[in-house]
C-alpha beads as a LAMMPS data file, in Angstrom:
LAMMPS data file: protein, C-alpha beads

502 atoms
501 bonds

1 atom types
1 bond types

-500.0 500.0 xlo xhi
-500.0 500.0 ylo yhi
-500.0 500.0 zlo zhi

Masses

1 110.0

Atoms # bond

1 1 1 -411.808 335.814 283.582
2 1 1 -409.969 337.708 286.526
3 1 1 -406.972 339.998 285.858
4 1 1 -404.710 337.267 287.225
5 1 1 -406.202 334.701 285.092
6 1 1 -405.975 337.010 281.988
7 1 1 -402.482 337.835 282.916
8 1 1 -401.427 334.044 283.122
9 1 1 -402.942 333.262 279.872
10 1 1 -401.031 336.186 278.160
11 1 1 -397.842 335.103 279.480
12 1 1 -398.270 331.346 278.827
13 1 1 -399.176 332.038 275.362
14 1 1 -396.614 334.987 274.827
15 1 1 -393.673 332.725 275.914
16 1 1 -395.034 329.368 274.287
17 1 1 -392.171 327.769 272.480
18 1 1 -392.541 324.540 270.493
19 1 1 -388.868 324.106 270.058
20 1 1 -385.868 323.928 272.640
21 1 1 -385.761 326.924 275.083
22 1 1 -384.381 328.352 278.197
23 1 1 -386.483 328.917 281.344
24 1 1 -385.446 332.131 282.931
25 1 1 -387.912 331.810 285.589
26 1 1 -391.537 332.518 286.481
27 1 1 -393.919 335.653 286.246
28 1 1 -394.735 338.066 289.000
29 1 1 -397.819 339.966 289.458
30 1 1 -398.565 342.291 292.075
31 1 1 -395.677 341.156 294.061
32 1 1 -396.580 337.476 293.740
33 1 1 -394.635 334.647 291.966
34 1 1 -396.959 332.684 289.939
35 1 1 -396.103 328.999 289.730
36 1 1 -395.969 327.303 286.212
37 1 1 -395.940 330.654 284.537
38 1 1 -392.659 330.336 282.794
39 1 1 -390.647 333.027 281.119
40 1 1 -388.973 331.005 278.167
41 1 1 -386.622 332.150 275.497
42 1 1 -386.499 329.935 272.389
43 1 1 -382.975 328.726 271.376
44 1 1 -383.463 329.920 267.886
45 1 1 -383.988 333.586 268.855
46 1 1 -380.743 333.845 270.844
47 1 1 -378.794 334.935 267.781
48 1 1 -380.729 338.102 267.928
49 1 1 -378.793 339.641 270.681
50 1 1 -379.814 341.353 273.978
51 1 1 -379.289 343.559 276.907
52 1 1 -378.860 342.786 280.702
53 1 1 -378.994 345.793 282.614
54 1 1 -379.517 346.922 286.247
55 1 1 -377.800 348.609 289.171
56 1 1 -375.212 347.289 291.072
57 1 1 -376.029 344.095 293.453
58 1 1 -379.323 343.581 291.568
59 1 1 -378.575 340.292 290.257
60 1 1 -377.184 340.794 286.712
61 1 1 -374.143 338.384 287.313
62 1 1 -376.440 335.530 288.381
63 1 1 -378.799 336.298 285.273
64 1 1 -375.754 335.664 282.957
65 1 1 -374.801 332.729 284.911
66 1 1 -378.139 331.033 284.447
67 1 1 -378.178 331.842 280.733
68 1 1 -374.609 330.509 280.324
69 1 1 -375.450 327.322 282.211
70 1 1 -378.282 326.438 280.159
71 1 1 -376.727 327.373 276.879
72 1 1 -373.885 325.115 277.702
73 1 1 -376.422 322.083 278.779
74 1 1 -377.895 322.535 275.236
75 1 1 -374.251 322.166 273.740
76 1 1 -373.976 326.058 272.999
77 1 1 -370.334 327.309 273.880
78 1 1 -370.399 330.706 275.487
79 1 1 -367.789 333.597 275.711
80 1 1 -367.982 335.766 278.547
81 1 1 -365.898 339.313 278.951
82 1 1 -365.571 339.518 282.736
83 1 1 -364.484 342.623 283.969
84 1 1 -365.218 342.447 287.726
85 1 1 -364.064 338.815 288.159
86 1 1 -367.078 337.418 289.832
87 1 1 -368.159 334.692 287.114
88 1 1 -365.555 332.142 287.403
89 1 1 -367.465 330.165 290.138
90 1 1 -369.574 328.516 287.058
91 1 1 -366.507 326.062 286.849
92 1 1 -367.680 324.384 290.228
93 1 1 -370.825 323.004 291.591
94 1 1 -373.398 325.127 293.625
95 1 1 -374.992 324.386 296.774
96 1 1 -378.584 324.062 297.437
97 1 1 -379.020 326.513 300.228
98 1 1 -382.615 326.960 301.961
99 1 1 -383.258 330.388 300.119
100 1 1 -382.896 328.616 296.858
101 1 1 -385.206 325.873 297.564
102 1 1 -387.790 328.393 298.639
103 1 1 -387.251 330.340 295.383
104 1 1 -387.572 327.268 293.220
105 1 1 -390.705 326.050 295.057
106 1 1 -392.488 329.293 294.166
107 1 1 -391.560 328.902 290.584
108 1 1 -392.284 325.045 290.583
109 1 1 -388.805 324.732 288.706
110 1 1 -386.670 321.591 289.827
111 1 1 -383.346 322.685 291.107
112 1 1 -380.145 320.508 290.946
113 1 1 -376.367 321.667 291.096
114 1 1 -373.903 321.281 288.315
115 1 1 -370.666 322.426 287.135
116 1 1 -369.736 323.322 283.534
117 1 1 -366.547 323.080 281.511
118 1 1 -364.653 326.437 281.765
119 1 1 -361.676 327.979 279.890
120 1 1 -359.860 331.038 281.679
121 1 1 -358.387 333.567 279.260
122 1 1 -356.528 336.464 279.411
123 1 1 -355.258 339.598 277.362
124 1 1 -352.578 340.505 279.907
125 1 1 -350.343 338.788 282.242
126 1 1 -352.948 336.964 284.224
127 1 1 -352.631 333.337 284.048
128 1 1 -354.821 331.453 281.411
129 1 1 -355.175 330.876 277.708
130 1 1 -353.473 333.988 276.175
131 1 1 -355.173 335.811 273.456
132 1 1 -353.347 337.696 270.727
133 1 1 -353.987 339.024 267.235
134 1 1 -351.518 340.320 264.827
135 1 1 -351.447 343.782 263.341
136 1 1 -351.939 342.375 259.540
137 1 1 -354.999 340.491 260.705
138 1 1 -356.632 343.804 261.811
139 1 1 -356.083 345.348 258.329
140 1 1 -355.444 349.075 257.704
141 1 1 -359.158 350.084 258.000
142 1 1 -359.816 348.383 261.511
143 1 1 -356.297 349.288 262.826
144 1 1 -356.895 353.016 261.869
145 1 1 -360.575 353.178 263.682
146 1 1 -358.986 351.686 266.793
147 1 1 -356.591 354.411 266.732
148 1 1 -359.196 357.011 265.906
149 1 1 -357.300 358.308 262.910
150 1 1 -358.563 360.805 260.649
151 1 1 -358.769 360.298 256.727
152 1 1 -355.318 361.558 255.819
153 1 1 -353.822 359.405 258.652
154 1 1 -355.905 356.439 257.733
155 1 1 -354.437 356.790 254.134
156 1 1 -350.980 356.560 255.563
157 1 1 -351.597 353.477 257.282
158 1 1 -353.010 351.961 254.133
159 1 1 -349.892 352.951 252.318
160 1 1 -348.106 351.176 255.134
161 1 1 -349.925 347.887 254.826
162 1 1 -349.511 348.014 251.049
163 1 1 -345.777 348.720 251.260
164 1 1 -345.268 345.654 253.668
165 1 1 -347.527 343.369 251.441
166 1 1 -345.510 344.207 248.299
167 1 1 -342.352 343.666 250.156
168 1 1 -343.473 340.499 251.936
169 1 1 -342.959 342.212 255.582
170 1 1 -345.454 340.669 257.774
171 1 1 -346.838 343.157 260.215
172 1 1 -347.148 341.163 263.342
173 1 1 -346.833 343.319 266.420
174 1 1 -346.509 347.056 267.217
175 1 1 -342.865 347.410 266.940
176 1 1 -343.230 346.205 263.384
177 1 1 -345.546 349.094 262.292
178 1 1 -343.745 351.702 264.381
179 1 1 -340.367 350.440 262.458
180 1 1 -342.059 351.033 259.088
181 1 1 -343.431 354.334 260.198
182 1 1 -340.066 355.485 261.106
183 1 1 -338.576 354.122 258.053
184 1 1 -341.013 355.749 255.630
185 1 1 -339.805 359.279 256.612
186 1 1 -336.128 358.355 257.345
187 1 1 -334.052 355.766 255.500
188 1 1 -336.808 354.825 253.153
189 1 1 -338.007 358.295 252.324
190 1 1 -336.909 358.354 248.457
191 1 1 -338.001 354.708 248.072
192 1 1 -341.554 355.320 249.504
193 1 1 -341.911 358.482 247.458
194 1 1 -341.016 357.057 244.267
195 1 1 -343.525 354.465 244.571
196 1 1 -346.311 355.535 246.924
197 1 1 -346.011 359.259 247.043
198 1 1 -344.814 361.587 249.762
199 1 1 -345.664 360.897 253.292
200 1 1 -345.498 363.745 255.996
201 1 1 -343.437 363.393 259.149
202 1 1 -346.133 365.193 260.983
203 1 1 -348.805 362.520 260.032
204 1 1 -346.238 359.744 260.912
205 1 1 -345.614 361.518 264.343
206 1 1 -349.310 361.558 264.962
207 1 1 -349.730 358.016 264.187
208 1 1 -346.936 356.822 266.295
209 1 1 -348.173 358.660 269.330
210 1 1 -351.513 356.988 269.066
211 1 1 -349.774 353.509 268.731
212 1 1 -347.677 354.394 271.850
213 1 1 -351.001 355.243 273.593
214 1 1 -352.534 351.988 272.854
215 1 1 -349.138 350.262 273.681
216 1 1 -349.295 351.625 277.012
217 1 1 -352.564 350.173 277.786
218 1 1 -351.357 346.545 277.238
219 1 1 -351.487 346.536 273.181
220 1 1 -347.725 345.172 273.173
221 1 1 -349.091 342.085 274.790
222 1 1 -351.987 341.617 272.696
223 1 1 -350.513 342.121 269.111
224 1 1 -348.490 339.226 268.176
225 1 1 -348.359 335.650 267.614
226 1 1 -349.590 332.960 267.964
227 1 1 -352.831 334.428 266.983
228 1 1 -355.937 333.118 268.774
229 1 1 -358.118 330.608 266.378
230 1 1 -361.866 331.379 266.515
231 1 1 -362.448 327.507 266.221
232 1 1 -361.192 327.310 269.881
233 1 1 -364.220 329.217 271.310
234 1 1 -366.326 326.744 269.711
235 1 1 -365.428 323.419 271.684
236 1 1 -367.891 320.919 273.352
237 1 1 -366.663 318.531 276.072
238 1 1 -367.052 315.005 276.271
239 1 1 -370.396 315.182 277.966
240 1 1 -372.072 317.420 275.319
241 1 1 -371.652 320.644 277.031
242 1 1 -370.501 323.839 275.451
243 1 1 -367.329 325.235 276.876
244 1 1 -367.881 328.402 278.786
245 1 1 -364.814 330.599 277.748
246 1 1 -364.133 333.282 280.350
247 1 1 -361.762 336.271 279.563
248 1 1 -360.721 337.713 282.625
249 1 1 -360.462 341.377 282.417
250 1 1 -360.033 342.633 286.024
251 1 1 -356.821 344.341 285.271
252 1 1 -357.606 346.483 282.331
253 1 1 -360.749 348.311 283.728
254 1 1 -358.634 351.287 283.308
255 1 1 -357.654 350.653 279.785
256 1 1 -360.708 350.818 277.473
257 1 1 -358.956 351.258 274.536
258 1 1 -357.331 347.862 274.715
259 1 1 -360.964 346.403 275.494
260 1 1 -362.570 347.912 272.779
261 1 1 -359.918 347.015 270.563
262 1 1 -360.079 343.283 271.442
263 1 1 -363.821 343.258 271.334
264 1 1 -364.062 344.740 267.889
265 1 1 -361.377 342.751 266.519
266 1 1 -362.919 339.610 267.887
267 1 1 -366.209 340.081 266.506
268 1 1 -364.806 341.058 263.228
269 1 1 -362.815 337.973 263.050
270 1 1 -365.636 335.784 264.000
271 1 1 -367.946 337.695 261.256
272 1 1 -365.109 336.883 258.690
273 1 1 -364.461 333.327 259.389
274 1 1 -367.860 331.787 260.376
275 1 1 -369.974 330.587 257.549
276 1 1 -373.660 331.866 257.120
277 1 1 -376.167 329.895 259.199
278 1 1 -379.369 331.207 258.286
279 1 1 -382.411 330.374 260.418
280 1 1 -380.707 327.900 262.608
281 1 1 -382.439 325.939 265.360
282 1 1 -379.794 327.336 267.914
283 1 1 -376.755 329.719 268.167
284 1 1 -373.222 328.585 267.326
285 1 1 -371.786 331.038 269.962
286 1 1 -373.130 333.473 272.520
287 1 1 -370.805 336.578 273.567
288 1 1 -371.560 338.317 276.901
289 1 1 -369.819 341.731 277.246
290 1 1 -369.720 343.020 280.881
291 1 1 -369.508 346.660 281.747
292 1 1 -370.403 347.472 277.989
293 1 1 -370.426 351.270 278.778
294 1 1 -366.584 351.093 278.800
295 1 1 -366.575 350.150 275.048
296 1 1 -369.082 352.910 274.222
297 1 1 -367.880 355.675 276.292
298 1 1 -364.227 355.479 274.733
299 1 1 -365.538 354.650 271.263
300 1 1 -365.185 357.168 268.450
301 1 1 -368.112 357.672 265.719
302 1 1 -366.259 355.535 263.409
303 1 1 -365.817 352.719 265.917
304 1 1 -369.284 352.900 266.873
305 1 1 -370.348 352.785 263.527
306 1 1 -368.352 349.557 262.889
307 1 1 -369.738 347.829 266.226
308 1 1 -373.427 348.866 264.853
309 1 1 -372.607 347.123 261.582
310 1 1 -371.255 343.767 263.044
311 1 1 -373.919 343.628 265.542
312 1 1 -376.315 343.920 262.688
313 1 1 -374.719 341.202 260.447
314 1 1 -373.252 338.789 262.784
315 1 1 -376.192 337.150 263.647
316 1 1 -376.574 335.694 260.245
317 1 1 -373.419 333.754 261.281
318 1 1 -375.428 332.124 264.265
319 1 1 -373.795 334.445 266.865
320 1 1 -375.606 336.264 269.634
321 1 1 -374.142 339.201 271.329
322 1 1 -375.360 340.426 274.811
323 1 1 -374.544 343.499 276.544
324 1 1 -374.272 344.001 280.281
325 1 1 -374.450 347.423 281.663
326 1 1 -376.027 349.238 284.724
327 1 1 -378.411 351.520 282.554
328 1 1 -379.911 350.984 279.011
329 1 1 -379.176 354.381 278.120
330 1 1 -375.407 353.505 278.328
331 1 1 -375.965 351.578 274.865
332 1 1 -376.023 353.578 271.594
333 1 1 -379.621 353.754 270.114
334 1 1 -378.348 352.326 266.980
335 1 1 -377.080 349.298 268.840
336 1 1 -380.258 349.205 271.198
337 1 1 -382.376 348.828 268.133
338 1 1 -380.846 345.421 267.226
339 1 1 -381.402 343.739 270.625
340 1 1 -384.221 341.235 270.629
341 1 1 -383.728 340.099 274.432
342 1 1 -384.117 342.817 277.099
343 1 1 -383.608 341.825 280.989
344 1 1 -383.917 344.708 283.339
345 1 1 -382.973 344.383 286.685
346 1 1 -383.981 347.192 289.290
347 1 1 -382.745 350.723 288.698
348 1 1 -382.226 352.946 291.867
349 1 1 -383.550 356.725 291.749
350 1 1 -381.515 358.867 294.169
351 1 1 -381.518 362.107 292.128
352 1 1 -383.689 363.919 289.635
353 1 1 -381.233 362.982 287.132
354 1 1 -381.824 359.336 288.074
355 1 1 -385.536 359.478 287.871
356 1 1 -385.415 361.106 284.424
357 1 1 -383.011 358.310 283.326
358 1 1 -385.486 355.917 284.769
359 1 1 -388.457 357.111 282.789
360 1 1 -386.321 357.082 279.501
361 1 1 -385.378 353.545 280.073
362 1 1 -389.033 352.666 280.711
363 1 1 -389.774 353.843 277.267
364 1 1 -387.540 351.277 275.720
365 1 1 -389.803 348.418 276.920
366 1 1 -393.115 347.411 275.450
367 1 1 -396.091 349.092 277.280
368 1 1 -398.270 346.900 279.502
369 1 1 -401.598 347.162 281.177
370 1 1 -400.183 344.960 284.013
371 1 1 -397.213 347.327 285.045
372 1 1 -396.293 350.711 285.218
373 1 1 -393.032 350.394 283.907
374 1 1 -391.177 353.248 285.504
375 1 1 -392.268 352.292 289.054
376 1 1 -391.485 348.519 288.756
377 1 1 -388.054 349.312 287.770
378 1 1 -387.483 350.966 291.121
379 1 1 -389.317 348.117 293.021
380 1 1 -387.831 345.064 291.757
381 1 1 -386.230 342.713 294.246
382 1 1 -382.859 340.991 294.126
383 1 1 -383.076 338.474 291.322
384 1 1 -385.896 339.957 289.796
385 1 1 -386.271 341.548 286.456
386 1 1 -388.446 342.771 283.673
387 1 1 -388.134 340.704 280.557
388 1 1 -389.002 340.940 276.990
389 1 1 -387.789 338.790 274.352
390 1 1 -388.692 337.494 270.772
391 1 1 -390.705 334.424 270.337
392 1 1 -390.123 331.743 267.572
393 1 1 -391.753 333.908 265.067
394 1 1 -389.750 337.005 265.976
395 1 1 -392.462 338.855 267.498
396 1 1 -391.752 340.530 270.835
397 1 1 -393.191 338.766 273.755
398 1 1 -395.221 340.642 276.503
399 1 1 -393.202 342.528 279.059
400 1 1 -393.378 340.479 282.312
401 1 1 -391.792 340.919 285.817
402 1 1 -389.786 337.692 286.407
403 1 1 -388.507 335.980 289.229
404 1 1 -385.300 334.411 288.086
405 1 1 -384.117 330.834 288.775
406 1 1 -380.990 330.432 290.648
407 1 1 -377.755 329.319 289.217
408 1 1 -376.710 325.375 289.385
409 1 1 -373.041 326.515 289.823
410 1 1 -371.343 328.118 292.537
411 1 1 -372.320 331.686 293.072
412 1 1 -368.900 332.894 294.067
413 1 1 -365.435 333.359 292.459
414 1 1 -362.682 330.547 292.281
415 1 1 -359.828 330.436 294.505
416 1 1 -356.223 330.942 293.257
417 1 1 -355.755 327.067 293.730
418 1 1 -358.888 326.412 291.769
419 1 1 -357.825 328.687 288.741
420 1 1 -354.223 327.136 288.823
421 1 1 -355.964 323.676 288.641
422 1 1 -357.982 324.600 285.448
423 1 1 -355.112 326.087 283.776
424 1 1 -353.009 323.353 284.528
425 1 1 -355.390 321.013 282.755
426 1 1 -356.269 323.138 279.723
427 1 1 -354.783 322.368 276.427
428 1 1 -355.370 325.752 275.069
429 1 1 -353.159 327.279 277.849
430 1 1 -350.295 325.142 276.687
431 1 1 -351.047 325.861 272.791
432 1 1 -350.887 329.674 273.329
433 1 1 -348.511 329.867 276.040
434 1 1 -345.497 330.215 273.652
435 1 1 -344.471 333.623 272.431
436 1 1 -343.457 333.325 268.986
437 1 1 -341.104 336.226 267.463
438 1 1 -340.441 335.110 263.946
439 1 1 -338.944 337.179 261.315
440 1 1 -341.174 340.310 260.277
441 1 1 -341.163 344.026 259.189
442 1 1 -338.993 344.973 262.131
443 1 1 -336.234 342.437 261.730
444 1 1 -336.257 342.683 257.650
445 1 1 -336.112 346.744 257.863
446 1 1 -333.325 346.729 260.588
447 1 1 -331.265 344.468 258.212
448 1 1 -332.129 346.357 255.224
449 1 1 -330.953 349.569 257.081
450 1 1 -327.767 347.845 258.459
451 1 1 -326.879 346.738 254.939
452 1 1 -327.459 350.272 253.310
453 1 1 -325.150 351.552 255.913
454 1 1 -322.451 349.070 255.473
455 1 1 -322.696 349.869 251.792
456 1 1 -322.339 353.505 252.491
457 1 1 -319.325 352.988 254.606
458 1 1 -317.721 350.877 251.579
459 1 1 -318.495 353.653 249.154
460 1 1 -317.037 356.159 251.197
461 1 1 -313.918 354.437 251.912
462 1 1 -313.587 353.545 248.367
463 1 1 -313.926 357.517 247.497
464 1 1 -311.210 358.235 250.071
465 1 1 -308.893 355.548 248.546
466 1 1 -309.234 356.959 245.122
467 1 1 -308.263 360.517 246.172
468 1 1 -305.247 359.653 248.463
469 1 1 -301.840 359.035 246.794
470 1 1 -300.827 355.320 247.108
471 1 1 -297.380 354.106 248.460
472 1 1 -296.350 353.238 244.806
473 1 1 -297.255 356.726 243.321
474 1 1 -295.318 358.371 246.216
475 1 1 -292.221 356.229 245.542
476 1 1 -292.741 356.718 241.789
477 1 1 -292.855 360.664 242.335
478 1 1 -289.916 360.600 244.623
479 1 1 -287.780 358.609 242.035
480 1 1 -288.922 360.940 239.130
481 1 1 -287.860 363.908 241.314
482 1 1 -284.555 362.218 241.982
483 1 1 -284.145 361.311 238.225
484 1 1 -285.051 364.725 237.234
485 1 1 -282.627 366.358 239.720
486 1 1 -280.031 364.102 238.648
487 1 1 -280.618 364.800 234.874
488 1 1 -280.504 368.513 235.679
489 1 1 -277.325 368.070 237.672
490 1 1 -275.839 366.174 235.010
491 1 1 -276.790 368.673 232.384
492 1 1 -275.457 371.625 234.367
493 1 1 -272.252 369.829 235.262
494 1 1 -271.950 368.836 231.264
495 1 1 -272.160 372.486 230.470
496 1 1 -269.869 373.690 233.108
497 1 1 -267.287 371.124 232.070
498 1 1 -267.728 372.249 228.503
499 1 1 -266.796 375.911 229.600
500 1 1 -263.676 374.883 231.505
501 1 1 -262.325 372.843 228.636
502 1 1 -262.567 376.074 226.598

Bonds

1 1 1 2
2 1 2 3
3 1 3 4
4 1 4 5
5 1 5 6
6 1 6 7
7 1 7 8
8 1 8 9
9 1 9 10
10 1 10 11
11 1 11 12
12 1 12 13
13 1 13 14
14 1 14 15
15 1 15 16
16 1 16 17
17 1 17 18
18 1 18 19
19 1 19 20
20 1 20 21
21 1 21 22
22 1 22 23
23 1 23 24
24 1 24 25
25 1 25 26
26 1 26 27
27 1 27 28
28 1 28 29
29 1 29 30
30 1 30 31
31 1 31 32
32 1 32 33
33 1 33 34
34 1 34 35
35 1 35 36
36 1 36 37
37 1 37 38
38 1 38 39
39 1 39 40
40 1 40 41
41 1 41 42
42 1 42 43
43 1 43 44
44 1 44 45
45 1 45 46
46 1 46 47
47 1 47 48
48 1 48 49
49 1 49 50
50 1 50 51
51 1 51 52
52 1 52 53
53 1 53 54
54 1 54 55
55 1 55 56
56 1 56 57
57 1 57 58
58 1 58 59
59 1 59 60
60 1 60 61
61 1 61 62
62 1 62 63
63 1 63 64
64 1 64 65
65 1 65 66
66 1 66 67
67 1 67 68
68 1 68 69
69 1 69 70
70 1 70 71
71 1 71 72
72 1 72 73
73 1 73 74
74 1 74 75
75 1 75 76
76 1 76 77
77 1 77 78
78 1 78 79
79 1 79 80
80 1 80 81
81 1 81 82
82 1 82 83
83 1 83 84
84 1 84 85
85 1 85 86
86 1 86 87
87 1 87 88
88 1 88 89
89 1 89 90
90 1 90 91
91 1 91 92
92 1 92 93
93 1 93 94
94 1 94 95
95 1 95 96
96 1 96 97
97 1 97 98
98 1 98 99
99 1 99 100
100 1 100 101
101 1 101 102
102 1 102 103
103 1 103 104
104 1 104 105
105 1 105 106
106 1 106 107
107 1 107 108
108 1 108 109
109 1 109 110
110 1 110 111
111 1 111 112
112 1 112 113
113 1 113 114
114 1 114 115
115 1 115 116
116 1 116 117
117 1 117 118
118 1 118 119
119 1 119 120
120 1 120 121
121 1 121 122
122 1 122 123
123 1 123 124
124 1 124 125
125 1 125 126
126 1 126 127
127 1 127 128
128 1 128 129
129 1 129 130
130 1 130 131
131 1 131 132
132 1 132 133
133 1 133 134
134 1 134 135
135 1 135 136
136 1 136 137
137 1 137 138
138 1 138 139
139 1 139 140
140 1 140 141
141 1 141 142
142 1 142 143
143 1 143 144
144 1 144 145
145 1 145 146
146 1 146 147
147 1 147 148
148 1 148 149
149 1 149 150
150 1 150 151
151 1 151 152
152 1 152 153
153 1 153 154
154 1 154 155
155 1 155 156
156 1 156 157
157 1 157 158
158 1 158 159
159 1 159 160
160 1 160 161
161 1 161 162
162 1 162 163
163 1 163 164
164 1 164 165
165 1 165 166
166 1 166 167
167 1 167 168
168 1 168 169
169 1 169 170
170 1 170 171
171 1 171 172
172 1 172 173
173 1 173 174
174 1 174 175
175 1 175 176
176 1 176 177
177 1 177 178
178 1 178 179
179 1 179 180
180 1 180 181
181 1 181 182
182 1 182 183
183 1 183 184
184 1 184 185
185 1 185 186
186 1 186 187
187 1 187 188
188 1 188 189
189 1 189 190
190 1 190 191
191 1 191 192
192 1 192 193
193 1 193 194
194 1 194 195
195 1 195 196
196 1 196 197
197 1 197 198
198 1 198 199
199 1 199 200
200 1 200 201
201 1 201 202
202 1 202 203
203 1 203 204
204 1 204 205
205 1 205 206
206 1 206 207
207 1 207 208
208 1 208 209
209 1 209 210
210 1 210 211
211 1 211 212
212 1 212 213
213 1 213 214
214 1 214 215
215 1 215 216
216 1 216 217
217 1 217 218
218 1 218 219
219 1 219 220
220 1 220 221
221 1 221 222
222 1 222 223
223 1 223 224
224 1 224 225
225 1 225 226
226 1 226 227
227 1 227 228
228 1 228 229
229 1 229 230
230 1 230 231
231 1 231 232
232 1 232 233
233 1 233 234
234 1 234 235
235 1 235 236
236 1 236 237
237 1 237 238
238 1 238 239
239 1 239 240
240 1 240 241
241 1 241 242
242 1 242 243
243 1 243 244
244 1 244 245
245 1 245 246
246 1 246 247
247 1 247 248
248 1 248 249
249 1 249 250
250 1 250 251
251 1 251 252
252 1 252 253
253 1 253 254
254 1 254 255
255 1 255 256
256 1 256 257
257 1 257 258
258 1 258 259
259 1 259 260
260 1 260 261
261 1 261 262
262 1 262 263
263 1 263 264
264 1 264 265
265 1 265 266
266 1 266 267
267 1 267 268
268 1 268 269
269 1 269 270
270 1 270 271
271 1 271 272
272 1 272 273
273 1 273 274
274 1 274 275
275 1 275 276
276 1 276 277
277 1 277 278
278 1 278 279
279 1 279 280
280 1 280 281
281 1 281 282
282 1 282 283
283 1 283 284
284 1 284 285
285 1 285 286
286 1 286 287
287 1 287 288
288 1 288 289
289 1 289 290
290 1 290 291
291 1 291 292
292 1 292 293
293 1 293 294
294 1 294 295
295 1 295 296
296 1 296 297
297 1 297 298
298 1 298 299
299 1 299 300
300 1 300 301
301 1 301 302
302 1 302 303
303 1 303 304
304 1 304 305
305 1 305 306
306 1 306 307
307 1 307 308
308 1 308 309
309 1 309 310
310 1 310 311
311 1 311 312
312 1 312 313
313 1 313 314
314 1 314 315
315 1 315 316
316 1 316 317
317 1 317 318
318 1 318 319
319 1 319 320
320 1 320 321
321 1 321 322
322 1 322 323
323 1 323 324
324 1 324 325
325 1 325 326
326 1 326 327
327 1 327 328
328 1 328 329
329 1 329 330
330 1 330 331
331 1 331 332
332 1 332 333
333 1 333 334
334 1 334 335
335 1 335 336
336 1 336 337
337 1 337 338
338 1 338 339
339 1 339 340
340 1 340 341
341 1 341 342
342 1 342 343
343 1 343 344
344 1 344 345
345 1 345 346
346 1 346 347
347 1 347 348
348 1 348 349
349 1 349 350
350 1 350 351
351 1 351 352
352 1 352 353
353 1 353 354
354 1 354 355
355 1 355 356
356 1 356 357
357 1 357 358
358 1 358 359
359 1 359 360
360 1 360 361
361 1 361 362
362 1 362 363
363 1 363 364
364 1 364 365
365 1 365 366
366 1 366 367
367 1 367 368
368 1 368 369
369 1 369 370
370 1 370 371
371 1 371 372
372 1 372 373
373 1 373 374
374 1 374 375
375 1 375 376
376 1 376 377
377 1 377 378
378 1 378 379
379 1 379 380
380 1 380 381
381 1 381 382
382 1 382 383
383 1 383 384
384 1 384 385
385 1 385 386
386 1 386 387
387 1 387 388
388 1 388 389
389 1 389 390
390 1 390 391
391 1 391 392
392 1 392 393
393 1 393 394
394 1 394 395
395 1 395 396
396 1 396 397
397 1 397 398
398 1 398 399
399 1 399 400
400 1 400 401
401 1 401 402
402 1 402 403
403 1 403 404
404 1 404 405
405 1 405 406
406 1 406 407
407 1 407 408
408 1 408 409
409 1 409 410
410 1 410 411
411 1 411 412
412 1 412 413
413 1 413 414
414 1 414 415
415 1 415 416
416 1 416 417
417 1 417 418
418 1 418 419
419 1 419 420
420 1 420 421
421 1 421 422
422 1 422 423
423 1 423 424
424 1 424 425
425 1 425 426
426 1 426 427
427 1 427 428
428 1 428 429
429 1 429 430
430 1 430 431
431 1 431 432
432 1 432 433
433 1 433 434
434 1 434 435
435 1 435 436
436 1 436 437
437 1 437 438
438 1 438 439
439 1 439 440
440 1 440 441
441 1 441 442
442 1 442 443
443 1 443 444
444 1 444 445
445 1 445 446
446 1 446 447
447 1 447 448
448 1 448 449
449 1 449 450
450 1 450 451
451 1 451 452
452 1 452 453
453 1 453 454
454 1 454 455
455 1 455 456
456 1 456 457
457 1 457 458
458 1 458 459
459 1 459 460
460 1 460 461
461 1 461 462
462 1 462 463
463 1 463 464
464 1 464 465
465 1 465 466
466 1 466 467
467 1 467 468
468 1 468 469
469 1 469 470
470 1 470 471
471 1 471 472
472 1 472 473
473 1 473 474
474 1 474 475
475 1 475 476
476 1 476 477
477 1 477 478
478 1 478 479
479 1 479 480
480 1 480 481
481 1 481 482
482 1 482 483
483 1 483 484
484 1 484 485
485 1 485 486
486 1 486 487
487 1 487 488
488 1 488 489
489 1 489 490
490 1 490 491
491 1 491 492
492 1 492 493
493 1 493 494
494 1 494 495
495 1 495 496
496 1 496 497
497 1 497 498
498 1 498 499
499 1 499 500
500 1 500 501
501 1 501 502
């Protein structure tokens, strides 16, 4: 057989899927798209996580759109963390333009337009389903790791949580934990020392500064009630399509701590609440994390270890996590090793450092006798990518240059009026719009401190009353003085009268 025939056979056998699968596109060899040579990803391996990488403008967003559309079509919900704000068009039908017809004709893949059910979510003041979590739900370990605390400081946070649990004081928002921290080294110092040991004011001061830093990045909006319920990410619409939940993060690009805080808490919450699924035929939920380097650049070593651990374990719950970034080297090696699907769009080599990075990136992909990987990485066109995945047996598929199919939905953002229309019809917007500020640690301690102060005033007044002479005692003393004086005068006059009589 010819080189081309061998290649076609390799791809068709390597990407053969007996069960349901997503079709990404068709294979490319020597710059030519080969019809009926489909690059397919089995649904049952989509919980093995993945990477979508490539330079700006190479087609990453459209690839995510294609994946999300097909997942939704199979009734699989999607969570998309949209940093740039260019993903919302999935809610509206696309338009069959000439270049799309031409592309799909080359691939021999039918094309149709479609829209998909969408929920728009927010961590900030943007319109949409408001996402919140309580401090208590984080727990002392995760909360400490987010603040990048050392062991001593983490121990203090654990004491704070224990004290609040023992005294039935909910930690709901950041003002709650700030209040408790101040209380432990001020009004409640003796109480805390007696039951939990001495807490250094310098330690609590450091923790407070870290909390204020998180607060300034928008943490005060994120921590509180009503807490978001994970089940609301798993909805299916009346047509059997999974909801595509888009978290709009365009206004927190300069707040990486808030972004990483939310992402890690969400993954931890999903892992804790979702039941074990084992080797299921399809995932329960697929999560796309855009601009993933924002997480890893700011993450402490402890936070990286936590992310790596969760990524390893969460797939058993039927959850797939996909990281989107410009260069594979943005992802720590421990996380990168857990990713089964890799979709690599073009990289650009403008400097010697760029060329070195491309060589390193090429080493992350299987070797192929049909491609020089480092050369292909710089020559891929828009909407083309190198792909390797896992087949149904969990074996890596051959590396293949792929012409990606086009999205069925709009390849552009929604207008403000269209966003308002989606939010106005959303049941979740109404559910999570109300801010609940029930009695928690802040209010309980404030009342306790005020009560203690009032008691102190009463005690002080009582002391003053007991030391100052009363009106009755003053009168009594005056009378006694008068009586004493009269008795003295009477006695004196008695003596004088006796002398004169003599």
